[in-house]
C-alpha positions in Angstrom: 100.9 113.5 80.1 97.4 114.3 79.2 97.3 113.9 75.4 93.6 114.4 74.6 91.7 114.7 71.3 91.9 118.2 70.0 90.3 120.0 67.1 92.5 119.9 64.1 93.3 123.0 62.0 91.2 123.0 58.8 93.4 124.9 56.5 96.3 123.4 54.6 99.6 125.4 54.8 101.1 124.7 51.4 100.3 128.2 50.0 100.2 130.7 52.8 99.4 134.4 52.1 102.2 137.0 52.1 102.9 138.0 55.7 105.2 140.5 57.3 108.5 139.5 58.9 108.3 135.7 58.6 110.3 133.8 61.3 113.9 133.0 60.4 114.0 129.4 59.0 116.4 129.8 56.1 118.0 126.6 57.0 114.9 124.7 56.0 112.6 126.6 53.6 109.8 124.1 53.9 109.8 124.6 57.7 109.7 128.4 57.1 106.7 128.0 54.8 105.0 125.9 57.5 105.6 128.5 60.2 104.3 131.2 57.9 101.1 129.3 57.6 100.9 128.8 61.4 101.5 132.5 61.8 98.4 133.2 59.8 96.4 130.8 61.9 97.8 132.3 65.1 96.7 135.8 63.9 93.2 134.5 63.4 93.2 133.4 67.1 94.4 136.7 68.5 98.3 136.4 68.4 99.7 139.3 66.4 102.3 138.7 63.7 104.9 140.6 65.6 104.3 138.6 68.8 104.4 135.3 66.9 107.7 136.3 65.3 109.1 137.3 68.7 108.2 134.0 70.3 109.4 131.8 67.4 112.5 133.8 66.4 115.4 131.6 65.4 113.3 128.4 65.6 114.6 125.5 63.5 113.2 121.9 63.2 114.4 119.0 65.2 113.9 115.9 63.0 114.9 113.5 65.9 111.4 113.9 67.4 109.7 112.3 64.4 111.1 108.9 65.1 109.6 109.0 68.6 106.0 109.1 67.5 105.9 105.3 67.2 108.3 104.4 70.1 106.4 105.4 73.2 107.6 103.2 76.1 104.0 102.6 77.4 103.4 100.5 74.3 106.9 99.0 73.7 108.2 98.0 77.1 107.2 94.8 78.9 104.8 95.6 81.8 107.2 94.2 84.4 110.0 96.4 83.2 107.8 99.5 83.0 106.4 99.1 86.5 109.8 98.1 88.0 111.3 101.3 86.7 108.4 103.6 87.8 107.2 102.0 91.0 110.5 101.2 92.7 111.7 101.6 96.3 113.1 105.0 95.7 110.0 106.5 94.1 107.9 105.1 96.9 110.2 106.5 99.6 110.4 109.9 97.9 106.6 110.0 97.4 106.0 109.3 101.1 108.4 112.1 101.9 106.5 114.4 99.6 103.2 113.5 101.3 104.7 114.7 104.5 106.5 117.8 103.1 103.4 119.1 101.3 100.8 117.8 103.7 99.0 121.1 104.3 98.9 121.8 100.6 97.7 118.3 99.7 95.0 118.4 102.4 93.7 121.6 101.0 93.8 120.5 97.4 92.2 117.1 98.3 89.4 118.8 100.1 88.7 121.2 97.2 88.8 118.6 94.4 87.9 115.3 96.1 91.1 113.5 95.0 93.2 111.8 97.7 96.8 113.0 98.3 98.4 109.7 97.4 96.9 109.7 93.9 97.9 113.3 93.3 101.5 112.6 94.4 101.6 109.4 92.4 100.9 111.3 89.2 103.6 113.8 90.2 106.1 110.9 90.9 105.5 109.1 87.6 105.4 112.2 85.4 108.5 114.1 86.6 110.0 112.1 89.5 108.6 114.8 91.9 109.9 117.7 89.8 113.4 116.3 89.1 112.8 115.5 85.4 110.9 117.9 83.2 112.3 116.9 79.9 115.2 118.5 78.1 113.8 119.2 74.7 113.0 122.8 73.8 109.2 122.8 73.8 108.6 125.2 71.0 111.0 123.5 68.7 109.5 120.0 69.3 105.9 121.1 68.7 106.8 123.2 65.7 108.6 120.2 64.1 105.7 117.9 64.8 103.3 120.5 63.4 105.2 120.6 60.1 106.3 117.0 59.5 105.3 113.4 60.3 101.9 112.1 61.2 99.4 113.8 63.5 100.4 117.2 62.3 96.9 118.6 62.9 97.0 117.5 66.5 100.4 119.0 67.2 99.5 122.3 65.5 96.7 122.7 68.0 99.1 122.0 70.8 101.6 124.6 69.4 99.0 127.2 69.1 97.8 126.5 72.6 101.4 126.9 73.9 101.8 130.2 72.0 98.6 131.5 73.6 99.9 130.6 77.1 103.1 132.4 76.5 101.3 135.4 75.0 99.0 135.8 78.0 101.9 135.6 80.4 101.3 132.2 82.1 104.7 131.0 80.8 108.0 132.4 79.6 109.2 131.1 76.2 112.9 131.3 77.1 114.2 128.0 78.5 110.9 126.2 78.3 111.6 122.5 77.9 109.6 119.3 78.1 109.0 115.9 76.5 109.5 115.3 72.8 105.7 115.3 72.4 105.2 118.7 74.1 104.2 117.7 77.6 105.8 119.8 80.3 105.9 120.9 83.9 105.7 119.0 87.2 102.8 116.8 86.1 103.5 117.0 82.3 100.4 118.7 80.9 100.0 119.1 77.2 99.5 122.8 76.3 95.8 122.4 75.3 95.1 120.6 78.6 97.0 123.3 80.4 94.9 125.9 78.8 91.6 124.2 79.7 92.3 122.7 83.2 95.3 124.3 84.9 94.4 126.4 87.9 96.2 128.9 90.1 96.9 127.0 93.2 99.1 129.5 95.0 97.0 132.6 94.4 99.6 134.6 92.5 97.3 135.3 89.5 99.2 132.9 87.1 98.9 129.3 86.3 102.5 128.1 86.4 102.8 124.3 86.3 106.6 124.7 85.8 107.6 126.9 88.7 104.8 126.3 91.1 104.2 123.1 93.0 100.8 124.3 94.3 99.6 125.1 90.8 100.8 121.8 89.5 99.2 119.6 92.2 96.0 121.6 92.2 95.8 121.3 88.4 96.4 117.6 88.5 93.6 117.1 91.1 91.3 119.3 88.9 92.1 117.2 85.9 91.2 113.9 87.7 88.0 115.5 89.1 86.9 116.6 85.6 87.8 113.1 84.3 85.2 111.6 86.6 87.1 110.9 89.8 84.8 109.8 92.6 85.9 110.8 96.1 86.5 107.9 98.5 86.2 105.1 96.0 89.0 102.7 95.1 90.6 102.6 91.7 90.6 98.8 91.7 91.8 95.7 93.4 93.9 92.7 92.7 91.8 89.6 92.4 92.0 85.8 91.7 90.4 84.3 88.6 89.2 80.7 88.5 91.0 77.9 86.5 89.8 77.9 82.9 88.7 81.6 83.0 87.9 82.9 79.5 90.5 85.7 79.1 88.5 87.2 76.2 86.3 88.7 78.9 89.1 90.9 80.1 89.6 94.5 78.9 89.1 98.0 80.3 86.0 98.6 78.2 84.2 95.3 79.0 82.3 96.4 82.1 80.2 94.1 84.2 78.4 94.4 87.5 80.3 93.0 90.5 77.6 90.3 90.8 78.5 89.1 87.4 82.2 88.8 88.2 81.3 86.9 91.4 79.2 84.5 89.3 82.1 84.0 87.0 84.2 82.8 90.0 86.3 85.9 90.4 87.2 86.4 94.1 89.4 88.5 96.3 93.0 87.4 96.5 92.3 85.5 99.8 89.4 83.6 98.1 86.7 85.6 99.8 83.7 87.1 97.9 84.3 90.4 96.1 83.3 93.3 98.4 85.3 96.4 97.5 85.1 99.1 100.1 83.0 102.2 99.4 81.4 100.9 96.3 77.7 100.2 95.7 76.6 96.6 95.2 75.7 97.4 91.6 79.0 99.0 90.7 80.4 98.1 87.3 84.0 96.9 86.9 86.4 95.7 84.2 88.9 92.9 84.6 92.5 93.5 83.4 95.0 90.9 82.6 98.0 93.1 81.7 100.4 90.1 81.2 97.8 87.5 80.3 96.1 84.8 82.3 99.3 83.7 84.1 100.0 87.2 85.5 98.2 89.5 88.0 94.5 90.0 87.5 92.9 93.4 88.5 89.3 94.5 88.8 89.1 98.2 88.0 86.4 100.8 88.7 85.5 104.3 87.6 88.5 106.0 89.2 90.8 103.8 87.1 89.3 105.3 84.0 90.0 108.8 85.4 93.7 107.9 85.8 93.8 106.2 82.4 92.5 109.4 80.7 95.6 111.2 81.9 97.7 109.2 79.4 95.8 106.5 77.5 98.0 103.5 78.2 97.3 100.6 80.5 100.8 100.3 81.8 100.8 104.0 82.6 97.6 103.9 84.5 98.7 100.8 86.5 101.9 102.6 87.4 99.9 105.6 88.9 97.5 103.3 90.7 100.0 100.9 92.2 102.3 103.7 93.2 99.4 105.4 95.0 98.6 102.1 96.8 102.2 101.9 98.1 102.2 105.5 99.1 99.2 104.6 101.3 101.2 101.8 102.9 100.4 98.9 100.6 102.9 96.3 99.5 102.2 96.3 95.7 100.9 93.5 93.6 100.9 90.1 95.2 101.0 88.0 92.0 104.3 87.6 90.2 104.7 88.6 86.6 104.9 85.6 84.2 108.7 86.0 83.5 111.9 84.5 84.8 113.7 87.8 84.3 111.8 90.6 86.1 112.7 94.2 85.7 115.0 96.4 87.8 114.4 99.4 90.0 116.8 102.3 90.1 118.9 100.9 93.0 119.3 97.6 91.1 120.1 99.4 87.9 122.9 101.3 89.7 124.2 98.0 91.0 124.3 96.6 87.5 126.1 99.6 86.1 128.6 99.5 88.9 129.4 95.9 88.0 129.7 96.8 84.3 132.1 99.6 85.2 134.1 97.1 87.3 134.4 95.0 84.2 135.9 97.9 82.2 132.9 99.1 80.2 132.9 102.8 79.5 129.3 103.7 80.4 129.8 106.9 82.4 128.3 107.2 85.9 126.3 104.5 87.7 123.2 106.7 87.7 120.5 104.2 87.3 119.6 105.5 83.8 119.9 102.7 81.2 121.1 104.4 78.0 122.7 103.3 74.8 126.2 102.8 76.4 124.8 100.6 79.2 122.7 98.5 76.8 125.7 97.9 74.6 127.8 96.9 77.6 125.0 94.4 78.6 125.0 93.0 75.0 128.8 92.5 75.3 128.4 90.6 78.5 125.5 88.5 77.2 127.7 87.5 74.2 130.6 86.6 76.5 128.2 84.5 78.6 127.0 82.7 75.5 123.4 83.6 75.9 121.1 83.0 73.0 119.3 86.3 73.4 121.6 89.3 73.1 119.2 92.2 73.5 121.0 94.5 75.9 118.1 94.4 78.4 118.7 95.3 82.0 116.9 92.6 83.9 117.4 90.5 87.1 119.1 87.7 85.2 122.1 89.7 84.0 122.4 91.5 87.4 122.4 88.2 89.3 124.9 86.6 86.9 127.4 89.5 87.2 126.9 89.6 91.0 127.7 85.9 91.3 130.8 86.3 89.1 132.0 89.2 91.2 131.4 87.3 94.4 133.3 84.4 93.1 136.5 86.4 92.3 136.3 88.9 95.2 139.4 88.7 97.4 138.9 87.2 100.8 137.4 89.7 103.2 136.2 92.0 100.5 132.5 92.5 100.5 130.7 92.0 97.1 127.7 93.9 96.0 124.5 92.8 97.6 122.4 90.4 95.6 119.3 91.7 93.9 116.1 91.2 95.9 
């Protein structure tokens, strides 16, 4: 979800000039006044009042998006839960299938933009689960709400105006257009301003349609990474070993050092050999990441990691893309365990947990692998029953293993219990 710095709108909207046929927002007069001001700004950027009113007809605010501004999972979820959810067996298997299914397209896009197919597909997998999940919130409603209330209004006004222009020029249809609460949408979840600047026509039909066209979406993603500084043939990074007593204050994406400096600090490859990343010059600069502190995995990252990071500026997000891409190429994932006794769950394990909760009589709906409010409440109930000190409703390995063991203990003879978590 590329959320990049955009130019804010200079004018305040408190006292807009009289304009014809203001959009219908009688339910919320303040929202109506805000839209009227946006209409004036849109007119100055080439969108007529009639066209603005046509696109925004019947628009009402959705206050529920305002609470999400400070609750992004990239910044609130433990790294081991975040990666367990996004880089699980199913997403790896599906990604490998997509590499085969779209091999000719990906080869062409890779040759044109210099970004390898696995990285392109990894972005697709993390952003929309390969086109399965685009987001259900009406895009115009979310962006209009965020443009008129809450913090960062200036940023979201720019995004709303960019979306209106995309609709006005015919790249997109307003009807039925949905996305994330923040306004990202399509196969690889571009923000409207990023769409306007970077999206390309990958299928040659004369439109840039990242919602309905996989070629457009994948080509646009590759174009984004190329323009973000992707260097063809170079790795994003590598897992490393740091010496005992290593000063963790030296870690951080912006603290770059030459490879020779990291060698001098005692940083080695996982097998203890000297650092020698393939396809990088001897004077390449790198940063050391300790996403879970000194006791967790250590990663040395290079220029291509920054290109991934720019797509959505969160360390956990960039690591999800990078490590998924590694596994799509046949890798096994990170070798060092996370410093927790309760790792996260992939989708198959979450479905197992939900099946166990259903068997215990909890009304949580289907065992779909999606951990919602009902599932978290059921977990809390089980944690209370078990006498655990922490009753947080978190879906982790500990509650899964405990319920599996209980189910196995009471299963009738000859009845097969659910397999244990791996």
